[in-house]
C-alpha angles and dihedrals in degrees: 000000000000094000096050111101099184130071127273115208116190116198114203143156141192096240140017125262098042094113098258096146092047089053092048094046098045095041089052088051092049092053092047092049089057090059103264121136102242135183121194111205121196103213096167091120094185101044115016113185110140091108090065089062086065096047094258108137097173114023112217091220132016141169084282091078093046096047091042089051095233088129126046103231138006089252086071091067097053110129119202121229135203087260112088113240093016124111131172133222098202119214123245111272104181105024103100094183091063092066088077107020122187121249096263093049093048092048089052090055093047092049091048092053088058090057097053115118106241147109089228132020113195111198119199104202126191124269120265136034102286117150089251093054094044092050093051089047094049095047092059127096088225125030111202115197116202122200141152128228092260112116093233092053092047092050091046090049092054092046089052091054091047093052091045089057091047091050093048094049096045092047092053096041102047099132118128111268091023107062096054099054091039092052090049092052094046090048094051092240098113128095109305094014094266113212108158123079089226089060091046089055092050094046093048090056087074090054101041124341091203091056090048090057090044089057091053091050092049092052089050090055093060108101112192144175134184129223119188115202131201094019144113120248094252095047090044093054090049090053090047094053091050097046094040091050093053092045091052095043097048106021102025087232123144108220111192119194114248097182152319118236118202123218105265136186088212092056091048089048091051090059092051093048092043095233123118113249087233086069105030106024133085118267093257093058092046096045097085091059091047088053092052090052091048092052092049092050098038093048091055093050091069100082094166132194103274095176093170094051091232124147126344117281115225126310122313118245139190114249112260143142118284123288122217116272119245133150118338110005104190143015119183126191127187140161116228119193118215128167092340094311128110116222118193114217120198123182121182138175103231092207136250090293092067094022096210145104118230131197123193125188117203130197118183090342095309125113105238098169137020134180128183125184125185119229090249091054089053092050095250108149097175123030094232120156093244096048096046094042091054092052093046090055092044093051092043094051091044092058091045091051091048091053093048091049091052097246092131098042092112089065094068107013097066090241121128 
């Protein structure tokens, strides 16, 4: 993927039926309608169906032709849509061997994805935590987890994240004498039944300190977002707090909320008529997907001054003219190391409704510091995207600088 200069967004979920494909399709449409060049790739190798959401019953070309080498490159199977700037790579529909491809075949697909010409590639992966799905999820710049408020979906979503982390770490730390103790720790079968990533990091220091640091770096590279489907805003935010808290406590993963999508007759109708709601539906039904696209793009516009080279600030984004401001504009996440501890710093614009910018600092899943400034206190007279974004980045970098300078040491060192 080194030569790809756009952004790859993988949309996954722990179980089927949570609306993963709808999120992928309509978010891709939202990005394309803002002028980005977008490719939507159906990587559900066992049950491709994204093309039906665009009214395409029988795709002229699919991954079949690319994997079967009847076409030269993956570009040759791009299928145009009615949405300007949006093309599809349709999934294989009658190639049973592709449901469980071998390593070489899967690597060829992954490499080909990185050569596609686009600002954004949205990858709709299959449901469940198969190796194929986890590999597609982990190769992306942004991993978007889709769930619903049902307890089974929430649990499956967390299990998916946990297994994605396990797969990423074991793939990167496969050297003899390293993989076995790491697998035991990640599986909770080592001494003390280790479950938390923080404990894995500490235990691996005894095996190999360099690998321990490598694990911390790999966790910091994971760039995630959560979408909650078929929910109200209040219920969705409750689910987000619960799932994000667990992800931080056990996996040391920040999990910002990208959007809540209400149950909608217009969205259900769009599935039956095989036209994305971004194209056919009223503005109100399409707005949640626009907001998800805005958050993806706005989060990536932060950049930030990470002078210590720690963590990974926000989500990457392709350069493009401004998008209209609505709701929360920006959510930044970084890891700051201090005295051998990793503190997770999250700063978010809470939106015009609350009119404030909030920073939370986590240590081992606990909030050890919080700071909230109202727009007025920050000197923001109008809640424009540029003004709020500047202050979010200013507050975020200020907290990071304070941690690195030792001004917050008392919060985790036991000193007053």
